[in-house]
C-alpha positions in Angstrom: 185.2 176.7 150.7 181.7 178.8 150.3 181.2 180.8 147.1 177.9 182.6 148.2 179.5 186.1 147.3 180.4 184.8 143.9 177.4 182.9 142.9 175.4 185.6 141.4 178.3 186.2 139.0 179.8 182.9 138.5 178.3 182.0 135.2 179.6 185.3 133.6 182.8 185.1 134.5 183.1 181.2 133.9 181.7 181.8 130.4 183.8 184.7 129.3 186.8 182.6 128.2 187.8 181.1 131.8 187.1 177.5 130.9 186.4 175.8 127.7 183.3 173.8 128.4 183.1 171.9 125.2 186.7 170.9 125.3 186.0 169.8 128.9 183.1 167.6 128.0 184.7 166.2 125.0 187.3 164.9 127.1 184.9 163.6 129.8 183.1 161.7 127.1 185.9 159.9 125.8 185.9 157.8 129.0 183.0 155.4 127.8 181.2 153.3 128.2 179.8 154.8 131.5 176.4 154.6 133.4 176.7 157.1 136.3 178.9 160.2 136.7 179.6 162.4 139.8 180.8 165.9 139.6 182.5 167.1 142.8 182.1 170.8 143.2 179.7 171.0 140.3 178.9 174.7 141.0 176.1 176.2 138.8 176.1 173.0 136.7 177.7 174.3 133.5 179.4 171.2 132.7 176.6 168.7 133.9 174.2 170.5 131.6 176.8 170.3 128.5 177.1 166.3 129.3 173.4 165.9 129.8 172.8 167.8 126.1 175.0 165.3 124.4 174.4 162.2 126.5 170.8 161.9 128.3 171.4 158.4 129.0 174.1 158.8 131.4 172.9 159.2 135.2 174.5 162.2 136.5 174.9 163.5 140.0 176.3 166.7 141.4 177.7 167.8 144.7 178.7 171.3 146.0 179.1 173.0 149.4 177.3 176.3 148.2 173.7 176.1 148.2 173.5 179.6 146.4 175.3 177.8 143.5 173.1 174.7 143.5 170.0 176.8 143.5 171.3 178.4 140.2 172.2 174.7 139.1 168.7 173.2 139.7 167.1 176.2 137.8 169.5 175.5 134.8 169.0 171.7 134.9 165.4 171.4 135.6 164.5 169.9 132.3 167.1 167.2 132.7 165.7 164.2 134.5 168.9 162.2 134.6 170.7 164.9 137.0 170.4 164.8 140.7 172.1 167.7 142.7 173.2 167.7 146.3 174.4 169.8 149.0 177.0 168.4 150.7 180.7 169.0 151.9 182.9 166.7 150.0 184.9 165.8 153.6 181.8 163.8 154.7 179.5 163.5 151.9 177.4 160.1 151.6 175.2 159.3 148.6 175.1 155.4 149.2 176.2 154.6 145.6 179.6 154.1 143.8 180.1 155.7 140.4 182.0 154.6 137.1 183.4 158.2 136.8 184.4 161.0 139.5 185.4 164.1 138.1 186.4 167.5 139.5 187.2 170.6 136.9 188.5 173.6 139.0 186.1 172.2 141.8 187.8 170.8 145.0 190.9 169.5 143.6 192.7 170.0 140.2 196.3 170.1 138.8 198.5 172.7 137.6 200.9 172.1 134.7 203.5 174.6 133.7 205.3 173.7 130.6 207.4 170.7 131.0 207.4 170.9 134.8 205.9 168.4 137.0 202.3 168.7 137.7 201.3 169.6 141.3 197.9 169.1 142.9 195.5 172.4 144.1 193.0 171.9 146.6 190.2 174.5 147.8 190.5 172.8 151.3 193.2 174.5 153.3 193.3 172.1 156.1 195.5 168.9 155.3 193.3 166.5 157.5 190.2 167.6 155.6 191.8 166.9 152.3 192.4 163.4 153.7 189.0 163.1 154.8 187.5 164.0 151.5 189.9 162.1 149.1 188.8 159.0 151.7 184.9 159.8 151.1 185.5 160.3 147.2 187.4 156.9 147.0 184.3 155.3 148.9 182.3 156.3 145.9 184.3 155.1 143.1 183.5 151.6 141.6 186.5 148.9 141.3 188.1 150.1 138.1 186.2 153.4 138.5 188.1 156.4 136.8 188.8 159.8 138.9 189.6 162.6 136.4 191.0 165.7 138.1 191.3 168.7 135.8 194.3 170.5 134.4 195.0 174.0 134.5 197.8 176.6 133.5 199.8 178.5 136.1 198.0 181.2 138.0 199.1 184.7 137.6 197.7 188.3 138.5 195.6 189.6 135.6 192.4 191.5 135.0 190.2 191.3 131.7 186.8 192.8 130.5 183.9 190.1 130.6 180.9 189.7 128.5 178.6 191.9 130.7 181.2 194.8 130.4 182.4 194.4 134.1 186.1 193.8 134.9 187.2 190.7 136.5 190.5 190.8 138.3 192.5 188.2 140.4 195.7 188.5 142.6 198.0 185.5 143.4 200.0 185.6 146.7 202.3 182.7 147.8 201.5 181.3 151.2 203.2 178.6 153.5 200.9 175.9 152.3 200.2 177.0 148.9 198.7 180.3 147.7 195.9 182.8 148.4 193.9 184.0 145.4 191.9 187.3 145.8 189.0 187.7 143.2 187.5 191.0 142.1 184.5 192.1 140.1 184.5 195.6 139.3 181.6 197.7 137.6 183.1 201.0 136.3 185.5 200.9 139.0 183.1 199.9 141.9 183.7 196.5 143.3 180.5 194.4 143.2 182.0 191.2 144.1 185.1 190.1 146.1 186.2 186.7 147.3 189.2 185.3 148.8 190.3 181.8 148.7 193.2 180.0 150.6 194.5 176.9 148.4 196.6 174.2 149.6 198.9 172.5 147.2 200.6 169.0 146.9 203.7 167.7 145.0 202.5 165.2 142.4 204.3 162.6 144.6 202.3 163.7 147.7 199.2 163.8 145.6 199.8 160.1 144.4 200.6 158.8 147.8 197.5 160.2 149.1 195.3 158.6 146.4 197.3 155.3 146.4 196.3 154.6 150.1 192.7 154.2 148.8 193.9 152.0 145.8 193.9 154.7 143.2 196.6 155.2 140.9 197.8 157.5 138.2 197.1 156.4 134.8 197.9 159.1 132.4 197.2 162.6 130.9 194.2 162.7 128.5 194.9 163.5 124.9 192.8 166.6 125.1 195.2 167.9 127.8 192.0 168.8 130.2 192.3 165.9 132.7 194.9 163.7 134.5 193.2 160.3 134.9 193.5 158.0 137.8 191.8 154.6 138.3 190.9 152.6 141.5 192.1 149.2 141.5 
């Protein structure tokens, strides 16, 4: 899913309480020792920057489909020599390298957990065959014993809130036959300055485990910090 429409406003939305970036990186860095890490769907590089500030010795790579997002990330991360960015689609990406850790937090794939209900996987890719291809490519980039960390979010719901620049962010969730549709809006004094619609596909926890298990990637645990579900490649 291309996020060019949102790219100019992405940072201000995400840093207005949408995600807990220090907590995300706390959880990521608990999985050590690691030498190289890849973020799938790195956006504007907010998580990569937080990792690099704390651990400048780790080699980091980020891929994203949206060049406008990567342009912002490149400017943000220009002083970090240990980070490389690549504009690639996860369904056919190729970096000719395997990684100790691959992660996605709200990127291509993540899990929703609602109380004590079973987790379910959410994908930004609506087409099932493309999800299968993407997970295959991801598995090819994980070392044996490498870890796959997929972020955890709470249930999605309709809401609106004032963000740090004074604008109003709003989202609307509509169920679909494959998952749900999310409509994003950003309003400046009731004038719409940004709108984005994303069709998400969802998978049961069992289906997600089976899709990953084909590639020898099995579920391990939920992170103590509650930010990721952890999988490991045999």
